[in-house]
BALUMDREN-802855 format. One record per residue: residue in three letters; x, y, z of N, C-alpha, C in turn. Coordinates in steps of 0.001 Angstrom, whole numbers, padded with zeros to 6 digits, always signed. Atoms other than C-alpha are relative to their C-alpha. Layout:
<rs>
AlaXYZXYZXYZ
...
</rs>
This chain:
<rs>
Unk+000840-001202+000000+000000+000000+000000+000877+001255+000000
Unk-000906-001147-000040+002930+002349+000813+000610+000245-001370
Unk-000583-000154+001331+004547+001639-002556-001004+000610-000962
Unk+001054-000528+000883+001236+002341-004294-000182+001500+000228
Unk+000171-001416-000326+000890+005679-002449+001153+000833-000538
Unk-001168-000718+000509+004441+006733-003302-000068+000133-001507
Unk+000105-000025+001457+003873+005796-006910-001018+001029-000453
Unk+001026-000981+000351+000706+007871-006990+000542+001419+000085
Unk-000494-001354-000178+002451+010951-005622+001079+000355-001013
Unk-000996-000263+001040+005345+010601-008046-000666+000326-001314
Unk+000711-000267+001252+002923+010441-010917-000693+001359+000054
Unk+000653-001311-000134+001014+013431-009576+001016+001125-000162
Unk-001029-001042+000089+004240+015445-009190+000455+000214-001435
Unk-000396-000112+001417+005344+014663-012741-001083+000677-000814
Unk+001106-000608+000743+001930+015587-014005-000116+001476+000262
Unk+000104-001415-000334+001952+018905-012153+001069+000829-000667
Unk-001115-000774+000547+005342+019973-013473+000106-000069-001513
Unk-000183+000172+001440+005050+018687-017031-001304+000044-000785
Unk+001265+000093+000725+001364+018380-017884-001053+000880+000652
Unk+000943-000909-000652-000332+021459-016439-001344+000079-000720
Unk+001309+000002+000656-003017+021501-019141-000838-001218+000399
Unk+000742+001187-000412-003961+017940-018132-000582+000173+001381
Unk+000527-000259-001341-004338+019108-014521-001282+000809-000089
Unk+001196-000819+000138-006780+021778-015589-001174-000832-000501
Unk+001063+000854+000519-008773+019215-017578-000483-000958+001078
Unk+000379+000944-001056-008686+016795-014645-000883+000669+001036
Unk+000824-000700-000968-010102+019451-012347-001425+000141-000493
Unk+001343-000082+000543-013049+019841-014692-000710-001348+000069
Unk+000595+001334+000018-013593+016087-014827-000044-000642+001388
Unk-000059+000491-001380-012942+015658-011045+000796-001305+000125
Unk-000810+001205-000094-010549+012814-011846+001180+000155-000951
Unk-001180-000117+000867-006995+012578-013245+000832-001262+000131
Unk-000816+001207+000066-005236+009355-014245-000328-000981+001133
Unk+000400+000991-000993-007199+007289-011747+000152+000444+001439
Unk-000180-000457-001370-006428+009447-008691-001010+001100+000289
Unk+000952-001047-000372-008797+011708-006786+000673+001356-000115
Unk-000556-001342+000177-008336+015405-007481+000459+000573+001326
Unk-000441-000489-001308-007925+015960-003720+001482-000288+000220
Unk-001426+000301-000103-004515+014230-003930+000820+001055-000738
Unk-000703-000999+000797-003432+016604-006671-000070+001367+000669
Unk+000147-001290-000664-004801+019613-004781+000914+000107+001216
Unk-000844-000009-001195-002939+018632-001626+001461+000219-000373
Unk-001386-000151+000417+000375+018302-003456+000232+001384-000603
Unk-000125-001328+000579-000249+021500-005402+000116+001063+001095
Unk-000071-000940-001116-000794+023331-002091+001394-000011+000608
Unk-001358+000084-000518+002572+022038-000869+000980+000702-000929
Unk-000876-000647+000977+004240+023213-004076-000115+001514+000096
Unk+000210-001447-000087+002678+026656-003694+000767+000613+001173
Unk-000640-000529-001195+004273+027060-000258+001501-000258+000038
Unk-001447+000160+000094+007758+026066-001380+000622+001321-000444
Unk-000663-001228+000447+010332+028864-001931-000035+000117-001527
Unk+000028-000262+001432+010043+030477-005362+001264+000750-000370
Unk-001289-000575+000381+013333+031299-007091-000077+000517-001428
Unk-000076-000567+001345+013765+033640-010051+001159+000979-000042
Unk-001162-000867+000103+017002+035284-011136-000459+001434-000260
Unk+000382-001395+000099+016696+039027-010700-001149+000374+000910
Unk+001119-000275-000893+013714+038656-008373+000133-000735+001325
Unk-000309+000576-001286+015283+036685-005526-000687-001313+000299
Unk+000640+001200-000521+014033+033800-003420-001139+000453+000902
Unk+001177-000477-000728+010489+034301-002096-000616-001099+000851
Unk+000669+000905-000923+008723+032686+000859-001345+000604+000387
Unk+001317-000408-000470+005024+032872+001720-000627-001165+000751
Unk+000603+001103-000758+003359+030791+004485-001425-000282-000448
Unk+001365+000370+000373+000010+029045+004177-001022+001056+000392
Unk+000975-000986-000454-001768+031751+006174+000097+001335-000743
Unk-000156-001189+000847-000529+034423+003709+000167+001284+000806
Unk-000137-001181-000846+000283+036791+006590+001307+000751-000246
Unk-001200-000740+000343+003690+037718+005243+000617-000596-001263
Unk-000801+000464+001130+005984+037446+002262+001399+000570+000181
Unk-001377-000464-000082+009758+037666+002280+000763-000438-001241
Unk-000849+000277+001152+012005+037894-000736+001432+000363+000359
Unk-001414-000200-000307+015759+037512-000256+000772+000180-001313
Unk-000825-000244+001179+018156+038968-002791+001418+000360+000431
Unk-001369-000449-000231+021879+039532-002998+000556+000505-001311
Unk-000748-000353+001204+024218+041179-005418+001416+000391+000383
Unk-001390-000391-000206+027926+041695-005740+000508+000676-001259
Unk-000623-000716+001107+029975+044006-007896+001506-000046+000197
Unk-001458+000112-000054+033610+043048-008447+000604+000937-001039
Unk-000518-001050+000881+035664+045872-009923+001518+000046-000004
Unk-001420-000270+000197+039147+046313-011322+000112+001355-000686
Unk-000160-001345+000565+040196+049932-011961+001470+000362-000040
Unk-001386-000432+000165+043444+051362-013267+000022+001459-000422
Unk-000140-001421+000289+044381+055051-013236+001335+000263-000685
Unk-001194-000340+000774+046856+056458-015764+000137+001514-000072
Unk-000175-001436+000204+048395+059910-016134-000170+000328-001477
Unk+000244-000442+001373+048260+061929-019339+000907-000694-001005
Unk-000916+000739+000870+051220+059956-020748-000306-001488+000002
Unk+000466+001378-000109+049351+056729-020005+000962-000875+000786
Unk-000805+000769-000944+051741+055675-017256-000892-000388+001175
Unk+000866+000500-001069+049999+053524-014631+000381+000632+001329
Unk-000227-000643-001287+049603+055395-011347-000575-000796+001169
Unk+000631+000719-001100+047241+053242-009284-000897-001103-000548
Unk+000886+001108+000349+045415+049913-009471-000879-000320+001204
Unk+000956+000369-001045+042289+049131-007470-000686-001297-000410
Unk+000699+001262+000236+040920+045602-007229-000823-000279+001251
Unk+000831+000065-001192+037955+045250-004921-001377-000563-000291
Unk+001433+000244+000015+034542+043890-004164-000628+001335+000384
Unk+000469-001349-000296+033012+047337-004461-001337-000014+000720
Unk+001306+000105-000645+029470+046342-003539-000319-001465+000275
Unk+000514+001314-000371+028198+043290-001677-001188+000259+000909
Unk+001200-000430-000710+024611+043756-000563-001024-001117+000122
Unk+001074+000947-000279+021806+041723+000946-001272+000793+000199
Unk+001277-000712-000084+018207+042792+000542-001119-000974+000340
Unk+001194+000757-000355+015033+041485+002167-001192+000946-000109
Unk+001201-000822+000083+011629+042838+001232-001226-000882-000147
Unk+001256+000737+000070+007985+041819+001143-001085+000749+000728
Unk+001059-000652-000768+004907+042477+003251-000214-000734+001308
Unk+000350+000541-001303+003701+041901+006805-001484+000216+000256
Unk+001412-000062-000372+000115+041144+007859-000913+000193-001204
Unk+000820-000306+001168-001277+042590+004612+000908+000431-001143
Unk-000799-000477+001139+000075+043176+001081+000090+001514-000080
Unk-000048-001457-000015-000605+046836+001792+001084+000538+000931
Unk-001019-000422-000948+002034+046942+004549+001331-000632-000410
Unk-001229+000491+000606+005416+046591+002854+001221+000378+000830
Unk-001253-000337-000673+008966+046578+004155+001171-000261-000940
Unk-001230+000216+000772+012469+046765+002725+001190+000193+000921
Unk-001243-000055-000763+015797+046034+004411+001149-000261-000963
Unk-001173+000215+000844+019138+046403+002646+001264+000292+000814
Unk-001255-000117-000735+022583+045885+004151+001174-000015-000972
Unk-001223+000000+000797+026029+046609+002709+001159-000490+000829
Unk-001050+000665-000759+029185+044756+003676+001422+000349-000429
Unk-001354-000311+000465+032138+046200+001741+000513+001295+000633
Unk-000530-001276-000523+034492+049011+002871-000640+001213-000681
Unk+000648-001095+000718+032878+051194+000180-001346+000346+000629
Unk+001337-000208-000568+029458+050736+001835+000010+000305+001485
Unk+000052-000021-001464+030445+050650+005500+000995+000968+000636
Unk-000916-000986-000580+032764+053620+005988-000617+000601+001266
Unk+000482-000571-001259+032444+054834+009570-000336+001476-000215
Unk+000446-001374+000176+030522+058116+009728+000852+000976+000810
Unk-000803-000981-000750+032156+061361+010919-000327+000066+001487
Unk+000343-000016-001429+030255+061063+014226+000320-001329+000689
Unk-000421+001263-000586+031610+057538+014761-000975-001147-000151
Unk+000994+001065+000141+028455+055564+013911+000376-000984-001103
Unk-000158+000998+001050+028574+052315+011951-000957+000288-001144
Unk+000728-000455+001190+027187+052511+008431-000400-001137-000920
Unk+000306+001125+000882+026220+049051+007172-001484-000088-000360
Unk+001425+000003+000346+022420+049694+007170-000238+001019-001110
Unk+000318-000900+001101+021375+051138+003822-001487+000349+000013
Unk+001444-000241-000039+017592+050717+003896-000622-000765+001160
Unk+000823+000660-001017+015213+049915+006753-001279+000824+000083
Unk+001177-000846+000171+011772+051228+005860-001261-000845-000078
Unk+001322+000626+000073+008110+050277+006278-000920+000936-000772
Unk+000839-000798+000896+005585+051445+003697-001450-000480+000058
Unk+001433+000313+000058+001787+051577+003813-000522+000449-001360
Unk+000469-000283+001353+000293+051336+000328-001452-000450-000131
Unk+001414+000382+000038-003523+051369+000482-000554-000213-001404
Unk+000459+000154+001383-003871+051569-003311+001177+000188-000933
Unk-001049-000208+000991-001890+051791-006533+000273+001477-000235
Unk-000096-001432+000241-002277+055567-006367+001005+000687+000907
Unk-000886-000704-000920-000296+056521-003293+000499-000928+001097
Unk-000513+000721-001159+001782+055306-000360+000797+000943+000881
Unk-000815-000753-000941+003550+056611+002726+000983-000965+000650
Unk-001035+000867-000560+006735+055283+004323+000683+000696+001167
Unk-000732-000516-001147+008687+055684+007540+001236-000861+000212
Unk-001235+000726-000221+012295+054756+008118+001151+000630-000750
Unk-001179-000476+000715+015606+055055+006291+000011-000570-001404
Unk-000042+000429+001393+015733+054943+002511+000517+001144-000866
Unk-000513-000997+000943+016751+056880-000606-000888+001236-000039
Unk+000715-001257+000196+015764+060540-000808-000137+000206-001504
Unk+000212-000072+001443+014196+060875-004260+000246+001416-000494
Unk-000429-001311+000485+016040+063767-005832+000342-000086-001478
Unk-000406+000117+001405+018015+063175-009033-000355-001377-000556
Unk+000269+001276+000677+017348+060440-011589+001035-001050+000391
Unk-001055+000956-000336+020698+058827-010839-000082-000464+001444
Unk+000089+000376-001403+020078+058862-007104-001130-000990+000245
Unk+001159+000868-000191+016696+057121-007430+000289-001422-000466
Unk-000235+001340+000536+017925+054223-009538+000990-000767+000866
Unk-000951+000851-000701+019756+051286-008025+001348+000036-000718
Unk-001327+000050+000620+023508+051160-008597+000172-001253-000850
Unk-000068+001209+000834+022871+047700-010093-000547+000252-001400
Unk+000644-000278+001283+020953+049339-012970+000772+001016-000837
Unk-000803-000978+000725+023834+051482-014254+000571-000581-001293
Unk-000678+000383+001237+025286+051393-017752+001518+000093+000144
Unk-001415-000232-000225+028667+052408-016358+000386-000606+001349
Unk-000422+000638-001242+030762+051004-013546-000202+000903+001205
Unk+000224-000943-001090+030314+054168-011454-001033+001041-000419
Unk+000898-001114+000283+027772+056963-011159+000810+001180-000531
Unk-000692-001159+000551+028606+060282-012827+000607+000848+001116
Unk-000620-000887-000992+030851+062797-011052-000984+001060+000473
Unk+000998-001001-000370+027902+065226-011056-000921-000542+001080
Unk+000881+000590-001001+025578+062896-009192+000756-000309+001299
Unk-000787+000305-001193+028363+061830-006822+000206+001236+000865
Unk-000226-001236-000748+028861+065461-005831-001272+000557+000638
Unk+001199-000709-000450+025249+066607-005434-001129-000879+000537
Unk+001137+000805-000453+023086+063600-004550-000012-000102+001523
Unk+000111+000086-001461+021780+063375-000938+000024-001427+000533
Unk-000031+001400-000386+021888+059562-000878-001233-000348+000827
Unk+001106+000457-000836+019747+058249+002019-000135+000859+001250
Unk+000262-000740-001231+018165+059754+005113-001132-000704+000738
Unk+001054+000599-000824+015730+058882+007903-001143+000995+000162
Unk+001142-000881-000179+012211+060277+008031-001269-000575-000586
Unk+001272+000363+000616+008776+060247+006404+000071+000259-001505
Unk-000027-000099+001453+008285+059684+002669-001396-000256-000555
Unk+001299+000208+000633+005245+059911+000414+000121+000002-001511
Unk+000034+000058+001465+004494+059043-003223-001438-000007-000483
Unk+001334-000070+000582+001500+059746-005431+000113-000214-001500
Unk-000009+000319+001437+000789+058311-008912-001372+000319-000577
Unk+001288-000366+000597-001878+059565-011285+000107+000051-001522
Unk+000137-000199+001448-002903+059229-014937-000951+001158-000191
Unk+000817-001201+000113-004184+062691-015777-000998-000095-001150
Unk+000866+000158+001169-005564+062093-019285+000790-000727-001075
Unk-000677+000758+001036-004806+059819-022201+001145-000815+000579
Unk-001180+000689-000506-001284+058464-021704+000833+000867+000946
Unk-000760-000931-000826-000176+061453-019630-000086-000411+001470
Unk-000080+000427-001403+000986+060291-016188+000886+000949+000787
Unk-000818-000829-000880+002459+062115-013214+000286-000768+001289
Unk-000384+000547-001296+004318+061009-010091+000538+001140+000856
Unk-000474-001015-000937+004890+063229-007051+000590-000687+001228
Unk-000678+000539-001182+007305+062467-004208+000294+001129+000976
Unk-000335-000982-001032+007820+064280-000911+000653-000718+001171
Unk-000689+000596-001150+010049+063668+002108+000336+001076+001024
Unk-000471-000818-001120+010678+065215+005517+000939-000895+000801
Unk-001012+000891-000579+013903+063789+006930+000886+000760+000987
Unk-000872-000591-001017+016472+064380+009669+000979+000993-000611
Unk-000899-000927+000687+018827+066001+007164+001468-000252+000220
Unk-001402+000287-000281+022046+064377+008390+000498-001257-000710
Unk-000425+001176+000730+022107+061259+006201-000261-001289+000748
Unk+000325+001312-000557+021847+057544+006858+000843-000337+001230
Unk-000614+000514-001223+022634+056063+010270+000609+001077+000890
Unk-000540-001086-000829+023361+059473+011837-000588-000041+001412
Unk+000724+000262-001253+020784+058803+014635-000473+001251+000720
Unk+000407-001134-000833+020790+062104+016567+000579+001302-000527
Unk-000448-001318+000443+021019+065796+015709-000500+001061+000974
Unk+000378-001108-000883+020979+068944+017857-000304+001271-000790
Unk+000157-001187+000831+020413+071284+014932-001404+000582+000033
Unk+001415-000409-000032+016593+071461+015371-000534+000337-001396
Unk+000470-000214+001364+016299+071600+011592-000205-001330-000703
Unk+000280+001204+000777+015068+069090+009008+000264+000286-001471
Unk-000134-000139+001451+015436+068453+005284-001355-000248-000645
Unk+001291+000087+000677+012437+068951+002992+000270-000172-001499
Unk-000291+000329+001397+012501+067375-000481-001283-000317-000750
Unk+001145+000308+000861+009941+067284-003297+000460-000268-001418
Unk-000347+000343+001387+010076+065755-006778-001265-000293-000786
Unk+001136+000243+000889+007627+065696-009691+000536-000588-001306
Unk-000382+000661+001251+007904+063370-012714-001185+000001-000950
Unk+001043-000052+001027+005903+063822-015920+000304-001027-001089
Unk-000119+001010+001049+005297+061030-018452-001040+000321-001082
Unk+001009-000437+000986+003543+062703-021431-000408-001072-001002
Unk+000308+001045+000987+003667+059565-023633-000238-001358+000660
Unk+000243+001251-000710+002860+056962-020990+001208-000447+000796
Unk-001077+000483-000856+004910+055114-018413+000910-000979-000752
Unk-000961+000938+000554+008000+053105-019256-000345-001420+000447
Unk+000167+001393-000401+007952+049323-019176+000790-000269+001272
Unk-000686+000483-001210+008798+047875-015746+000842+001086+000670
Unk-000703-001119-000647+009753+051288-014252+001325+000302-000680
Unk-001227-000194+000772+012289+051779-017025+000643+001350+000180
Unk-000596-001314-000217+012822+055426-016051+001122-000051+001032
Unk-001063+000121-000997+015037+054206-013179+000975-001129-000355
Unk-000936+001012+000490+016914+051620-015270+000707+000590-001218
Unk-000726-000620+001104+019658+052919-017534+000017-000919-001215
Unk+000061+000750+001244+019568+051871-021164-001413-000470-000286
Unk+001327+000497+000389+016588+050533-023082+000071-001505-000201
Unk-000122+001444+000077+017041+046858-022275-001316-000647-000442
Unk+001306+000564+000345+013287+046230-022674-000504+000456-001369
Unk+000299-000447+001367+013214+048022-026058-001442+000500-000136
Unk+001320-000633+000111+010230+050359-025844-000424+000049-001469
Unk+000494+000030+001376+008092+049933-028957-000604+001318-000457
Unk+000409-001365+000336+006852+053514-028826+000866+000950+000813
Unk-000855-000971-000682+008716+056658-027803-000536+000267+001402
Unk+000366-000308-001387+008690+057118-024019+000988+001020+000537
Unk-000887-000986-000585+010043+060090-022154-000496+000437+001370
Unk+000302-000528-001329+010174+061520-018660+000663+001360+000153
Unk-000511-001308-000380+010580+065143-017593-000204+000133+001502
Unk+000124-000012-001451+011292+065634-013908+000810+001140+000604
Unk-000714-001020-000740+012358+068232-011389-000151-000238+001492
Unk+000035+000186-001452+013194+068187-007685+000703+001163+000674
Unk-000626-001065-000793+014115+070642-004959+000094-000474+001442
Unk-000203+000409-001389+015533+070066-001492+000560+001171+000806
Unk-000512-001021-000921+016036+072471+001410+000388-000683+001301
Unk-000509+000607-001224+018206+071260+004268+000263+001114+001003
Unk-000027-001086-000970+017680+073512+007288+000916-000346+001168
Unk-000929+000115-001136+020606+073789+009719+000584-001409+000158
Unk-000699+001276-000076+022495+070621+008896+001356+000175+000681
Unk-001319-000058-000656+025714+069758+010728+001081-000675-000843
Unk-000978+000593+000908+027477+068216+007688+000199+000930-001196
Unk-000352-000989+001022+029212+070094+004881-000866-000106-001251
Unk+000841+000169+001188+026991+068619+002137-001401-000486+000352
Unk+001348+000387-000403+023773+068126+004062-000029-001418+000538
Unk+000051+001405-000417+023223+064363+004195+001332-000719-000179
Unk-001295+000634+000272+026832+063668+003191+001133+000925+000431
Unk-001177-000808-000238+030337+064850+003882+000444+000056+001445
Unk-000602-000126-001323+032434+065806+006883-000934+000709+000968
Unk+000785-000658-001037+030994+066992+010178+000566+001399+000256
Unk-000422-001362-000296+031077+070721+010869+000442+000107+001454
Unk-000438-000172-001393+032770+072001+014033-001196+000175+000935
Unk+001087-000113-000979+030684+071987+017221-000635+001388-000035
Unk+000737-001253-000013+027984+074619+017154-000202+000636-001359
Unk+000130-000562+001345+028354+075332+013436-001058-000771-000779
Unk+001037+000611+000818+025354+074669+011205-000094+000734-001326
Unk+000123-000594+001330+024642+075300+007524-001353-000358-000596
Unk+001239+000253+000737+021464+075631+005494+000310+000075-001481
Unk-000322+000036+001426+021565+074737+001823-001192-000466-000825
Unk+001045+000380+000953+019348+074289-001211+000646-000805-001116
Unk-000468+000802+001135+019745+071654-003942-001135-000152-000991
Unk+001018+000070+001044+017913+071486-007270+000428-001017-001058
Unk-000246+001084+000953+017573+068802-009962-000993+000089-001156
Unk+000839+000111+001188+016235+068601-013511+000458-001227-000791
Unk-000337+001254+000692+016082+065284-015433-000807-000139-001287
Unk+000687+000333+001248+015201+064100-018904+000408-001417-000393
Unk-000281+001376+000439+014908+060466-020090-000837-000288-001241
Unk+000708+000402+001218+013991+059212-023576+000484-001391-000400
Unk-000345+001356+000448+013866+055602-024799-000886-000404-001174
Unk+000760+000491+001156+012858+053959-028054+000799-001083-000716
Unk-000550+001128+000746+013661+050528-029513+001506-000196+000171
Unk-001395+000248-000293+017007+050036-027817+000859+001233+000158
Unk-000735-001265-000122+018090+053682-027975-000460+000710+001269
Unk+000329-000740-001221+018244+055726-024760+000851+001261+000075
Unk-000718-001258-000227+019190+059302-023939-000468+000589+001320
Unk+000309-000596-001303+019366+060905-020483+000804+001279+000166
Unk-000715-001230-000316+020308+064379-019303-000397+000442+001403
Unk+000231-000447-001373+020656+065799-015789+000683+001346+000214
Unk-000570-001280-000402+021209+069298-014466-000305+000169+001478
Unk+000216-000103-001442+021704+069871-010747+001023+000929+000619
Unk-000937-000889-000668+023385+072110-008237-000333+000201+001463
Unk+000159-000264-001429+023778+073310-004665+000275+001474+000280
Unk-000135-001402-000388+023372+076767-003100+000179+000071+001516
Unk-000219-000228-001430+024765+077832+000295+000582+001410+000143
Unk-000412-001404-000111+025129+081478+001394+001416+000153+000545
Unk-001332-000082-000615+028242+080863+003510+000676-001369-000084
Unk-000529+001363+000212+030038+077827+002064+001370-000267+000611
Unk-001353+000179-000524+033447+078406+003712-000029-000017+001526
Unk-000055+000130-001451+034210+077318+007277+001459+000051+000431
Unk-001366-000061-000505+037281+077216+009468+000829-001147-000576
Unk-000878+001023+000543+040284+075284+008236-000261-000236-001473
Unk+000212+000331+001403+039822+073434+004963-001407-000516-000264
Unk+001381+000444+000190+036113+072667+005447-000769+000994-000864
Unk+000829-000849+000854+033751+073977+002787-001142-000827-000584
Unk+001111+000626+000712+030433+073215+001103+000191+000221-001488
Unk-000178-000109+001449+030809+072469-002593-001286+000603-000580
Unk+001127-000654+000654+028462+074992-004214+000314+000170-001475
Unk-000173-000102+001441+027925+075242-007937-001029-000855-000696
Unk+000962+000769+000792+026263+073194-010617+000718-001018-000859
Unk-000582+001016+000866+026782+070270-012925-001015-000466-001022
Unk+000866+000518+001058+025413+068811-016118+000546-001345-000466
Unk-000366+001353+000399+025412+065216-017272-000875-000401-001187
Unk+000759+000497+001155+024368+063711-020624+000565-001349-000406
Unk-000468+001325+000422+024519+060097-021756-000971-000607-001004
Unk+000803+000651+001020+023297+058048-024664+000511-001419-000206
Unk-000382+001395+000144+023319+054360-025525-000881-000687-001035
Unk+000805+000864+000863+022124+051650-027874+000323-001447+000349
Unk-000178+001411-000309+021575+047984-027089-000367-000817-001230
Unk+000206+000821+001186+021912+045453-029895-000812-001242+000347
Unk+000919+001127-000183+019753+042372-030383+000576-001111+000877
Unk-000617+001050-000806+022247+040038-028733+000441+000525+001365
Unk-000185-000588-001329+022263+042266-025639+001419+000496+000269
Unk-001211-000795-000149+025552+044008-026277-000420+001462-000047
Unk+000380-001410-000058+025330+047696-025404+001241+000882-000026
Unk-001041-001024-000023+027509+050707-026137-000621+001273+000569
Unk+000518-001196-000665+027138+053893-024087+001087+001064+000083
Unk-000915-001138-000081+028707+057346-023993-000572+001013+000987
Unk+000453-000972-001002+028528+059838-021111+001008+001138+000115
Unk-000849-001164-000247+029866+063363-020630-000549+000757+001207
Unk+000419-000654-001243+029761+065033-017209+000925+001163+000301
Unk-000777-001197-000297+030876+068505-016130-000442+000608+001318
Unk+000240-000704-001261+031167+070119-012692+000533+001419-000107
Unk-000385-001407+000048+031285+073929-012382-000177+000605+001390
Unk+000125-000554-001348+032048+075162-008839-000178+001517-000023
Unk+000144-001446-000136+031060+078644-007694+001356+000646+000276
Unk-001262-000720-000164+033764+081320-007524+000523-000072+001436
Unk-000425+000002-001401+033798+081257-003704+000796-001250+000377
Unk-000639+001257-000415+034902+077622-003517+001071-000479-000979
Unk-001009+000433+000979+037187+077429-006558+001393-000109+000591
Unk-001334+000181-000600+040349+078076-004496+000100-001263+000845
Unk-000006+001196-000833+039317+075134-002289+000014-001274-000851
Unk+000057+001207+000828+038502+072643-005071+001169-000070-000974
Unk-001216-000007+000815+041455+073746-007195-000219+000006-001495
Unk+000262-000071+001449+039776+074134-010607-001242+000840-000248
Unk+001216-000721+000388+037164+076125-012492-001008-000934-000664
Unk+000886+000989+000614+035746+073056-014218+000607-001386+000047
Unk-000445+001404-000028+035938+069268-014010-000866-000743-001002
Unk+000726+000722+001036+034993+067261-017092+000442-001454-000045
Unk-000281+001422+000134+034745+063493-017423-000805-000548-001172
Unk+000648+000657+001137+033984+061641-020674+000259-001493+000102
Unk-000106+001444-000215+033281+057906-020461-000673-000758-001135
Unk+000564+000917+000993+032737+055214-023091-000067-001386+000615
Unk+000193+001296-000659+031334+051866-021956-000565-001027-000967
Unk+000563+001151+000715+030578+048426-023406-000497-000983+001055
Unk+000613+000921-000966+028239+046064-021555-000577-001200-000722
Unk+000653+001214+000468+027219+042483-022178-000958-000459+001085
Unk+001029+000445-000947+023935+041599-020473-000251-001494-000220
Unk+000256+001437+000068+023674+037886-019737-001400-000325+000513
Unk+001378+000081-000518+020526+038065-017547-000377+001402+000448
Unk+000330-001380-000320+019568+041723-017732+001081+000631+000859
Unk-000944-000628-000913+021169+043847-015018+000397-000935+001140
Unk-000315+000928-001085+021284+040777-012737+001316-000736-000220
Unk-001282+000630+000322+024277+039257-014528+000541+000672-001249
Unk-000532-000764+001121+026401+041481-016713+001489+000227+000183
Unk-001423-000315+000016+029982+042274-017656+000149+001368-000651
Unk-000149-001367+000495+031025+045897-018145+001465+000389-000070
Unk-001326-000602+000092+034136+047713-019283-000180+001429-000470
Unk+000094-001389+000463+034564+051472-019596+001343+000703+000135
Unk-001208-000822+000004+037242+054064-020217-000411+001448+000171
Unk+000336-001396-000284+037157+057622-018849+001231+000889-000177
Unk-001039-001027+000034+039163+060753-019526-000457+001130+000908
Unk+000320-001030-000988+039200+063248-016635+000900+001209-000212
Unk-000762-001224+000267+040244+066870-017111-000487+001124+000906
Unk+000282-001189-000797+040417+069867-014754+000370+001243-000799
Unk-000254-001262+000697+040120+073314-016316+000582+001014+000981
Unk-000662-001014-000829+042419+076056-014943+000305-000557+001385
Unk-000297+000667-001261+043623+073670-012268+001253+000579+000642
Unk-001183-000432-000729+046068+074729-009558+001151-000965-000257
Unk-000965+001026+000379+047847+071453-010283-000546-000726-001221
Unk+000466+000616+001247+047663+069984-013785-000623-001367+000278
Unk+000698+001274-000247+045147+067130-013819-000647-000471-001296
Unk+000558+000673+001162+044567+064999-016898+000234-001487+000218
Unk-000122+001397-000390+043845+061364-016143-000877-000895-000875
Unk+000778+001068+000619+042721+058223-017912-000342-001028+001077
Unk+000367+001075-000915+040864+055502-016070-000699-001107-000776
Unk+000625+001165+000598+040005+052002-017227-000621-000836+001117
Unk+000670+000779-001033+037482+049905-015295-000680-001226-000621
Unk+000652+001233+000415+036199+046367-015568-000848-000481+001165
Unk+000948+000355-001063+033149+045162-013620-000751-001269-000369
Unk+000903+001153+000100+031361+041865-013109-001080+000192+001051
Unk+001157-000173-000893+027888+042305-011621-000820-001283-000013
Unk+000804+001217-000121+025986+039269-010319-000967+000160+001160
Unk+001004-000118-001051+022783+039125-008316-001136-000958-000205
Unk+001146+000908+000037+019741+037080-007502-001244+000743+000434
</rs>
């Protein structure tokens, strides 16, 4: 009898995995290959509660009572970088695991109550903060989403400002973010966040984001400044939304079949921060506080493998110079990049980025302009989840106190689940 039962379950399992249409027919007939449909239903229920694995979407778990869902993901970015002077003599070699991150997300109690946790483990991610705090927590946020129209969140996560800051570093066409975004993005902070989505008419869509945060950046914990950071962002989609949130994924990997574009702007006011760049940078001397404004304009266009992005951003601070060598980098920057992905998922991309510091801080930064031009080639094996990238950059300082013309070659292997 035991052998007969085992044989039945083996046949049911094979039928479930290989003959799904037959299962559907059996359910209509209330019988399948001589076994009661209750046997098949019982095994199917067990299969439903097994972990679900999909590359790029992690490993998911959901219990029978459906009271929570947890998806586990990881990704690593191994990078080799070589810096050369203007005569192409090797000056420095960097070989590192630049990013190694673990992410857990899902819902608790109800699909409307979402959470996201992300940890970083490399020296790049875990640099000790100027106040001495550890820095391995990247995201720890709970979100209430009552409908597809809006949601609110509380915790630590990305402040939605520039296009480059919103997207994941795993979704880049280049091995590093642009020098413009690296200088002006606020990264993450702790506070309240809200999002609103709306289709106004036809294909015209709009997204609005707002945040009230501590203003000192991730894992800072406590501030005596009595000020907060206030950030708002609006995104317009006049020709409809991109496939699979493509506005935050560089390149047109999904090959939009009709022209899609996004126009966006953001503004942030950080009131009485104690760090030189608001949520980032060194700590100001005791008792010293700074208020600053940051602005962002973005443009994204995609069509049949072709993509073009442009960003303009900057920072304003009335008194950017402090004692010693501390200063707030004020000025502006512009970034433009374009790419094309071929049918076999090879992509070529070109980016040009320029930083223009204000006159007050030029003696501190040592140049009137910083330009970086980068050419990249990427082979996507499983989208952005498994890819190989190589890029070459030329860096040039205009009217520099010390001559600065540098080449940089970088090679990256990105893998994630």
